[in-house]
Kinemage of the C-alpha trace (Angstrom):
@kinemage 1
@onewidth
@group {chain A} dominant
@subgroup {mainchain}
@vectorlist {calphas} color= white
{ca tyr a 1} P -0.465 38.455 -21.716
{ca asn a 2} L -2.346 38.092 -24.992
{ca pro a 3} L -0.196 37.017 -27.948
{ca tyr a 4} L -3.118 37.342 -30.379
{ca val a 5} L -2.902 41.128 -30.266
{ca asn a 6} L 0.733 41.096 -31.361
{ca ala a 7} L 0.250 38.259 -33.824
{ca gly a 8} L -2.768 39.872 -35.469
{ca ala a 9} L -1.011 43.192 -35.796
{ca met a 10} L 2.085 41.612 -37.319
{ca val a 11} L -0.021 39.619 -39.802
{ca ser a 12} L -1.840 42.849 -40.717
{ca ala a 13} L 1.515 44.559 -41.297
{ca ser a 14} L 2.650 41.696 -43.546
{ca val a 15} L -0.578 41.855 -45.561
{ca leu a 16} L -0.187 45.604 -46.018
{ca gln a 17} L 3.433 45.185 -47.098
{ca asn a 18} L 2.929 42.284 -49.490
{ca asn a 19} L -0.657 42.181 -50.765
{ca ile a 20} L -1.486 45.865 -50.930
{ca gly a 21} L 2.000 46.829 -52.043
{ca leu a 22} L 2.939 49.301 -49.337
{ca gly a 23} L 6.331 47.703 -48.979
{ca glu a 24} L 8.284 49.249 -46.154
{ca asp a 25} L 5.943 52.271 -45.933
{ca val a 26} L 3.496 50.677 -43.474
{ca tyr a 27} L 4.491 52.977 -40.616
{ca glu a 28} L 4.182 56.140 -42.725
{ca ile a 29} L 0.681 55.108 -43.845
{ca phe a 30} L -0.267 54.227 -40.253
{ca gln a 31} L 1.036 57.534 -38.900
{ca ser a 32} L -0.729 59.506 -41.622
{ca ala a 33} L -4.046 57.745 -40.944
{ca cys a 34} L -3.706 58.458 -37.219
{ca gln a 35} L -2.772 62.082 -37.849
{ca asp a 36} L -5.835 62.520 -40.068
{ca thr a 37} L -8.110 61.690 -37.140
{ca ala a 38} L -6.142 63.120 -34.183
{ca met a 39} L -6.906 66.401 -32.456
{ca glu a 40} L -3.315 67.645 -32.747
{ca asp a 41} L -1.754 65.752 -35.636
{ca met a 42} L 1.787 66.983 -35.069
{ca arg a 43} L 1.914 65.291 -31.660
{ca leu a 44} L 1.807 61.888 -33.336
{ca arg a 45} L 5.269 60.759 -34.359
{ca ile a 46} L 7.627 57.885 -33.826
{ca asp a 47} L 9.884 57.970 -30.777
{ca pro a 48} L 13.229 56.659 -32.083
{ca gly a 49} L 14.437 55.847 -28.562
{ca val a 50} L 11.418 53.662 -27.827
{ca tyr a 51} L 11.693 51.999 -31.241
{ca glu a 52} L 15.385 51.180 -30.816
{ca ser a 53} L 14.807 49.906 -27.283
{ca glu a 54} L 11.943 47.661 -28.374
{ca met a 55} L 13.861 46.306 -31.374
{ca ser a 56} L 16.803 45.418 -29.143
{ca cys a 57} L 14.749 43.121 -26.909
{ca asn a 58} L 11.718 41.913 -28.867
{ca thr a 59} L 12.639 38.239 -28.918
{ca asn a 60} L 9.064 37.231 -28.100
{ca asn a 61} L 7.623 39.099 -31.086
{ca met a 62} L 10.339 37.720 -33.362
{ca asn a 63} L 9.471 34.199 -32.223
{ca ile a 64} L 5.739 34.786 -32.751
{ca ala a 65} L 6.396 36.160 -36.252
{ca lys a 66} L 8.789 33.317 -37.086
{ca glu a 67} L 6.144 30.767 -36.077
{ca leu a 68} L 3.453 32.574 -38.085
{ca ser a 69} L 5.779 32.574 -41.087
{ca lys a 70} L 6.600 28.887 -40.664
{ca arg a 71} L 2.862 28.092 -40.671
{ca gly a 72} L 2.301 30.154 -43.826
{ca ile a 73} L 0.163 32.756 -42.035
{ca leu a 74} L 2.570 35.678 -42.236
{ca glu a 75} L 3.595 36.790 -45.704
{ca gly a 76} L 7.003 38.047 -46.762
{ca lys a 77} L 9.932 38.418 -44.394
{ca phe a 78} L 8.862 38.030 -40.774
{ca thr a 79} L 11.486 40.557 -39.704
{ca ser a 80} L 9.823 43.245 -41.848
{ca ala a 81} L 6.461 42.588 -40.196
{ca val a 82} L 8.014 42.854 -36.725
{ca asp a 83} L 9.800 46.049 -37.733
{ca ser a 84} L 6.594 47.703 -39.005
{ca tyr a 85} L 4.636 46.546 -35.949
{ca thr a 86} L 7.303 47.878 -33.591
{ca gln a 87} L 7.393 51.246 -35.369
{ca cys a 88} L 3.626 51.571 -34.976
{ca cys a 89} L 3.873 50.666 -31.290
{ca ser a 90} L 6.565 53.342 -30.831
{ca met a 91} L 4.356 56.243 -31.924
{ca leu a 92} L 4.028 59.035 -29.403
{ca thr a 93} L 0.473 60.149 -28.696
{ca thr a 94} L -1.735 61.475 -25.911
{ca thr a 95} L -4.884 60.091 -24.332
{ca glu a 96} L -6.730 63.084 -25.769
{ca asp a 97} L -5.629 62.232 -29.318
{ca met a 98} L -6.367 58.529 -28.784
{ca ala a 99} L -9.890 59.366 -27.640
{ca val a 100} L -10.499 61.562 -30.705
{ca met a 101} L -9.066 58.883 -33.021
{ca ala a 102} L -11.306 56.232 -31.459
{ca ala a 103} L -14.365 58.439 -31.826
{ca thr a 104} L -13.784 59.278 -35.507
């Protein structure tokens, strides 16, 4: 268990949404960036079933984001940051594509 990974990713999502002005388009930008470096770009897409399942039981991430927001670390609505983070975590990919993305 390492809450920093989740917390850092949610803070990054909030920065992208609020400071850079991506708004709710964080996932689309993330997916596009991954597709640009993947071997088979069309394999990378969100799995709606995984996303819905994660959103229905992500109390821990909501609590982490709420605490980050309370401390002034997370910008904007904490629920938006959790939503963007969860979408990114719900992207389908393969080990082959992940290896190519890591190498490029």
